[in-house]
N, C-alpha and C positions, 0 to 999 in steps of 0.2 A: 777467510774467516766468515762464519755464518752471520747473516744480517738479521737484526731483530726489529720487528715492527712493534711500536710502542703500544702499551695497553691504553684502552679508551673507555669512556662511559658513553653509551648510546642511549638517547632518549627515544622511547618507543613512539613510532608513528602508526596511524591506522594501517592495518595490513601486516604489521610486523609480528613475528613469532620468534621463539628461540631457534628453531630450524632455519628460518630465513636469515636471521642475523648471523648464524654460524656459517651458512653457505656464502654469504657476502663477505665475511671476514676471514674465510679460510680455515675455520675450526670445525670440529665435530660438535653437534648440538650438546652432547653430554659434557663436553669440556667446559662449555659456558654455563649450562644449567646447574652443574654440580660444583661449580667453583665456590669457594668459601665466601667470596665477596658478594655472591648472589643468593646467599642462604636466606636472607630476609624476604626478598621478592619471591623466592621459590616457595617459602612457607605461606606467603600471602596468596599467591596465584595458583599454586598447586599443579597446574597444567602448563607445560612449556609451549603449548599451542595457543593458549588463551592469555594474552597480555592486555594491558590497558594503555591507551595513548597517554604519554607523560611518564610512564614507568622508566626508571633508570636501570640499564643492564650493563654490568661490567664485562668487558671483553678483554681477556688477558693478552699479553704480548705473544707474538708468534715468531718463531725463529725459522729463517729460511736456510736450507741446507745447500752446501756447495758440493758439486759432483765433478770428479775428474773424468774427462772423456777424451778419446783420441780424436785428432783432427782428421778431416777428409773422410768422415764416416757418419752414418745416420744413427741416431740414438732415439729410443722411444722412452717416454716417461708417462706414467699413468697416475692421475690424481684420484685418490680414493673419494668416493662420494656415496652418500646415503640418501636415496630418494624418499620422499614423503608419500603417504597414502591418503588420498582424498576419498571420503565416504559420504554418500548422499542417499537418503531414502525418500522415495516419492509416494505420495498418497493422492487419491482423488475421491472426494466425498467420504473420507475416513477409511477407504480401502487401499491397500498397496497397489501401485501401478506395476503389476507383474508382467514379465516377459515382453516388455515394450522396447522397441529399437530407440536408440538415442545417439546423438552426436554431441560430444563435449569438446569445445574449443577453448583451450587454456593457453594464453600467451600465443606462441606460434605452433602449438601442438594440437593436432586433431585426433580425438579418441572416439572410435565408434564401437558400439556394443549393444547388449540387450540386458535390461534389468532382470534380477533374479526373481524367485517366487515371492519374495517379500518387498519387491520394489527397490532393491538396493543397487547402487552403482559404486564400484570401487575402482580406483585408477591410481597408478603410481605417477607422481608429478615431481618436478624439481622443488626442493624445499623453499625456494624464494619465489615460487609462482604467485602471482597476484590475483589471478582469476580470469574470467572470460564469460562464456555463455553456454547454456545447455539448450539443445534443440530436441524437441519431441514431436511426435505425430507428423513425421515427414517434413519437419521444418516449420509447420504451422504454429507451433508453440515455441516461444523463446523465453528463457529465464536467465537473468544475470547471476553469475556465480562469483562471489568475492571470497577469496582464500585468505585466512588469517584475520578477518575483520570481526570475528565473534568476540564480544567483550565478556569479562568475568560475570558470573551469576550474582555477585554481590553489588552490582551496579544497576541502576535503573535502565540504562541503555541495553545491558546484557539481558535483562528480563524482557524488555520489549523485543529484542531480536529473536529470542527463543519463542515468545508468544506468536510473533508474526510468522516464523518458520513453521509453527504447528497449526497455523490457520486461525489463530485468535488475533485478528488484525487490530493493531493499536496505534498505527501511524508511524511517525518518525522515530529515529533511534537516539534522540537527545536524552539528557539526564533529567528532563522535566517530567514530573508526575502529572500527566494530563488525565482528564476525565475518561478519555478513550482507553488508556492503559488500565485504569482502575476498573472499568467495566469489563475489560478483557480478563483481568485477574479474577474477578468474581465469577465469570462464566467458566474459566478454567477450573476454579475451585469447585464449582457446582458439578462439572463433568467428571471430576476425579474424587468425589466424596469428601472434600475438605470443607471446613467451616467457611462460609461465604462472607469473609470479612473485607475483602478487597485490599488486604494488607500483604506486604511482601515478607511474610513470616518464614521461619526456617522450614516448616513442613511444605509450604508452597514452593519455595526455592528448590528443595530437595526433589519434589515430585516433578517440577518443571525440568530440572537438569536430567533426571533419570529418563524421562520420556524423550527429551531432545536428543539424547545419545542414540 
């Protein structure tokens, strides 16, 4: 008789995403993201890769199948999996870092390659990968890579993260509206032809999100 693993509610921790939760629970990501019990969080977050610590995610029950196999024989079973794709774009003084060699170390996986003409890096990774380090310039430059830690654009921490990633340094990634983040927002608005209000208005959020992608 098939065994059923009970449904659970998972409270999101830093680094969690729908793909990582699905990988850890034995589901496909779409099974969780499109479940009726997650309709509210789906409408709120919109992107399965961008959750916020404290969000509640419903994980449905999973049924384990029984297989009849002959004894004294070898049997192979393959678990279906869907890798995630990590995308990074590199800039130096506003210009793409094109055609540069890189080494990306994520968990226990080492990926070597060369950035494209726009400074892009793309790599397939396990959905529950937590991050690692990116090495450039023959290892002379090292940058931490955190997978799944990007917060939603409607949070202060999410705005700070995107500003920091785009070179508008504003300090820590807390929910506190510091002077540094307000100054960074004003500079971002100035550089992008937006009213220099220092406020996290809809136009600023939309422009920030579009450039960060």
